C-alpha positions in Angstrom: 121.3 130.7 146.4 119.5 133.0 144.0 122.0 132.3 141.2 121.4 128.6 141.7 117.7 129.0 141.4 118.1 131.2 138.3 120.3 128.5 136.7 117.7 125.8 137.4 114.9 127.9 136.1 116.9 128.7 132.9 117.8 125.0 132.4 114.1 124.0 132.7 113.1 126.7 130.3 115.7 125.6 127.7 114.7 122.0 128.1 111.1 122.8 127.6 111.9 124.9 124.6 113.9 122.1 123.1 111.1 119.6 123.6 108.6 122.0 121.9 110.9 122.6 118.9 111.7 118.9 118.5 108.1 117.6 118.7 105.4 119.8 117.2 101.9 119.2 118.6 99.8 117.9 115.8 96.0 117.2 115.8 94.3 115.2 113.1 90.6 114.6 112.5 90.1 111.0 111.4 92.0 107.7 111.7 93.0 107.3 108.1 94.5 110.8 107.9 96.1 110.3 111.4 97.8 107.2 110.0 99.4 109.2 107.1 100.6 111.9 109.6 101.9 109.3 111.9 103.9 107.7 109.0 105.5 111.1 108.3 106.2 111.7 112.0 107.7 108.2 112.6 110.7 108.5 114.9 110.0 112.1 115.7 106.6 112.4 117.5 103.1 111.1 117.6 100.0 113.1 116.4 96.8 113.3 118.4 93.6 111.7 116.9 90.5 113.9 117.5 87.7 111.6 116.3 88.0 108.2 117.8 87.6 105.0 115.7 84.0 103.8 115.4 82.5 107.3 115.9 80.7 109.1 113.1 82.7 112.1 111.8 79.5 113.9 110.9 78.5 114.2 114.6 80.9 114.0 117.5 81.3 115.4 121.0 84.9 116.1 121.8 86.3 114.6 125.0 88.3 117.0 127.2 91.6 115.4 126.1 90.7 115.9 122.4 89.7 119.5 123.0 93.0 120.0 124.8 94.9 118.4 121.9 93.3 121.0 119.5 94.0 123.8 121.9 97.7 122.9 122.2 98.3 122.1 118.6 100.9 123.7 116.3 99.4 122.0 113.3 96.0 120.6 112.4 95.3 118.3 109.5 91.7 117.6 108.5 89.7 116.6 105.5 87.6 119.7 105.7 84.0 120.9 106.4 82.5 118.7 103.7 83.2 115.8 106.1 83.0 117.4 109.5 81.1 120.7 109.3 80.8 120.9 113.1 84.6 121.0 113.4 85.0 124.2 111.5 84.1 126.5 114.4 85.8 124.2 116.9 89.2 124.5 115.1 88.8 128.3 114.7 88.1 128.6 118.4 90.4 126.0 120.0 93.3 125.9 117.5 93.3 129.6 116.5 97.1 129.8 116.7 97.7 126.5 114.8 98.6 126.2 111.1 95.5 124.4 109.6 95.7 122.2 106.5 92.5 121.4 104.8 93.4 118.3 102.7 90.3 118.4 100.4 91.2 121.9 99.3 94.8 121.3 98.4 96.1 121.7 94.9 96.7 118.2 93.5 93.9 116.6 95.5 91.5 114.8 93.2 87.9 115.9 94.1 84.8 114.2 92.9 81.2 115.4 92.9 78.5 113.4 94.7 76.6 110.9 92.7 73.0 111.7 93.3 71.1 108.7 92.0 70.7 105.3 93.5 72.2 103.6 90.4 75.5 104.5 89.0 76.2 104.6 85.3 79.7 103.7 84.2 81.4 107.0 83.0 84.8 108.4 82.3 86.4 109.6 85.5 88.4 112.2 83.6 85.5 114.5 84.3 86.7 114.9 87.9 88.7 118.0 88.9 92.0 118.4 90.8 90.8 121.4 92.8 88.5 123.5 90.6 85.0 123.8 91.9 82.2 122.6 89.7 78.8 122.7 91.3 76.6 121.9 88.3 75.0 118.8 89.9 71.5 119.1 91.2 69.0 116.9 92.9 66.6 115.8 90.2 63.3 114.0 90.6 63.7 110.6 92.3 66.8 111.5 94.2 66.9 111.5 98.0 67.1 114.9 99.6 70.2 115.4 101.8 72.7 117.9 102.9 76.3 117.8 101.9 79.2 120.0 100.9 80.5 120.9 97.5 82.4 117.6 97.0 82.4 114.0 98.1 84.7 114.2 101.1 85.9 110.5 101.2 89.0 111.5 99.3 91.3 109.5 101.6 90.1 106.3 99.9 92.2 107.3 96.8 95.7 106.1 97.5 96.9 108.6 94.9 95.5 111.4 97.0 97.2 109.9 100.0 100.5 110.0 98.2 100.0 113.7 97.4 99.2 114.4 101.0 102.3 112.7 102.4 104.5 115.3 100.8 102.3 118.2 102.0 102.3 116.8 105.5 106.1 116.6 105.5 106.3 120.2 104.2 104.0 121.6 106.9 105.8 119.7 109.6 109.2 120.9 108.3 108.0 124.5 108.4 107.5 124.4 112.1 110.3 121.9 112.9 113.1 122.5 110.3 115.5 120.5 112.4 113.6 117.3 111.6 112.8 118.2 108.0 115.1 115.4 106.7 113.3 112.8 108.7 109.8 114.1 107.7 110.6 114.0 103.9 112.4 110.7 104.2 109.4 109.2 105.9 107.0 110.7 103.3 109.1 109.2 100.5 109.1 105.8 102.2 105.3 106.1 102.7 104.8 106.9 99.1 106.8 103.9 98.0 104.7 101.7 100.4 101.5 103.0 98.9 102.7 102.6 95.4 103.4 98.9 96.2 100.0 98.7 97.8 98.3 100.0 94.7 99.9 97.1 92.7 98.9 94.6 95.4 95.3 95.8 95.4 95.1 95.9 91.6 96.2 92.3 91.5 93.6 91.3 94.1 90.8 93.0 92.1 91.9 91.7 88.8 90.7 88.3 89.8 87.1 89.5 90.1 86.8 92.2 87.4 83.5 92.0 85.6 81.7 91.3 88.9 79.1 93.8 90.2 78.5 95.2 93.6 76.4 97.7 95.5 77.5 99.6 98.6 75.6 100.7 101.6 76.3 104.4 101.1 78.2 106.2 98.4 81.6 106.6 100.0 83.9 104.6 97.7 84.0 106.3 94.4 87.6 107.5 95.0 88.7 103.9 95.5 86.6 102.8 92.5 88.3 105.5 90.4 91.8 104.6 91.4 91.3 100.9 90.7 88.8 101.2 87.8 86.4 99.0 89.7 83.0 100.8 89.7 80.1 100.1 92.0 76.6 99.6 90.5 74.8 101.7 93.0 74.4 102.7 96.7 71.5 102.0 99.0 72.0 105.4 100.6 73.6 108.5 99.2 74.9 109.4 102.7 75.6 107.7 106.0 73.9 110.7 107.6 70.5 110.0 106.0 68.1 107.0 105.5 67.3 106.0 101.9 63.8 106.7 100.6 61.4 103.8 99.8 61.8 104.7 96.1 65.6 104.4 96.3 65.3 101.0 98.0 63.0 99.9 95.2 65.5 101.0 92.6 68.2 99.0 94.2 66.1 95.9 94.6 65.1 96.1 90.9 68.8 96.4 89.9 69.8 93.4 92.0 66.9 91.3 90.5 67.4 92.4 86.9 71.2 92.4 86.6 72.2 89.7 89.0 74.3 91.8 91.3 77.0 89.6 92.8 77.5 91.4 96.2 75.9 94.0 98.4 78.3 95.5 101.0 77.1 96.8 104.4 79.1 98.9 106.9 79.7 98.1 110.6 77.6 100.9 112.1 74.4 100.5 110.0 71.2 98.6 110.6 71.6 95.1 109.1 67.8 94.9 108.8 68.0 97.4 105.9 70.4 95.2 104.0 68.1 92.2 104.7 65.2 94.1 103.2 67.2 94.9 100.1 68.3 91.3 99.6 65.1 89.6 100.5 64.4 86.8 97.9 67.9 87.0 96.2 71.0 84.9 96.4 73.3 87.9 96.4 76.4 87.6 98.7 77.1 90.2 101.4 80.2 91.6 103.0 81.2 94.6 105.2 83.2 97.5 104.1 84.6 100.0 106.6 85.8 103.3 105.0 87.3 104.6 108.3 89.1 101.5 109.6 87.1 101.6 112.8 88.3 98.1 113.9 92.0 98.8 113.2 94.6 100.1 115.7 95.3 103.8 115.0 98.8 104.5 113.8 101.0 104.4 110.7 99.9 101.0 109.6 96.2 101.7 109.6 96.0 103.4 106.2 97.5 100.5 104.1 95.5 98.0 106.2 92.3 99.9 105.4 92.9 100.0 101.7 94.0 96.4 101.6 90.9 95.3 103.6 88.6 97.1 101.0 90.1 95.0 98.2 90.1 91.7 100.0 86.5 92.2 101.2 85.3 93.0 97.6 87.2 90.0 96.2 85.9 87.5 98.8 82.3 88.8 98.5 82.3 88.4 94.7 
């Protein structure tokens, strides 16, 4: 009897160990990054999304299931504290045994400084850095006061960054699950090919409206602008965590009136009355950009849909 019980116990232990080895527990901060991880894990496992679609990544209260996902994780992928400063201590506390990858800090990730002014001047994006810190920007007179990290954290809106991250994600997964390394790297290669094709598709979409001008609600899109050489003329707010000053709104209104801006783009979660104030008395078109894909189903298809939606919204608005 005791031998039978021992055999059953040993079998259960081995089965549990096999499941753990075959499927690493992976926690991811936001839906676009979750989509990239899901693409690499396709056919092997499913990552857990920590910040649900539609929620602000700047302030978020974890659900018990999300806290448990962090606590049980073998790997954590997140943009970094520049986007979710509150998550730093949470990861250190709940995921202390996990391997944590901060995507914004990776070698090869293009990082851009915040643009402080309401109106953007066209400039050579070769002054960005691929990882080196450069904190020589400062808030000069006329700029809104706000808190942010060292770099603009919206780096996932660069498909080129996403292609870099796919290989890193595959490498990290393979380190804890070498039996599935071939699947991870094959998925990453397929994902890179898909994004490369997507870049061509988006470029063709935007080629039809090049020369047009647009203003965004908050300054979240410069990585997208850089990749596709399609610069915005300004932003109503420098951050989605702060309201624009009256002086900044005046600057934007003057730019619209003087230069005949074609399109002003809002975001789903922000007060439409502010856009109405900016556009009062103009014929400028409006649209809605969503940098997080909050209305999309989480999963491997979300990232390409998000980037595609940005381009089609811009083209239709202009």
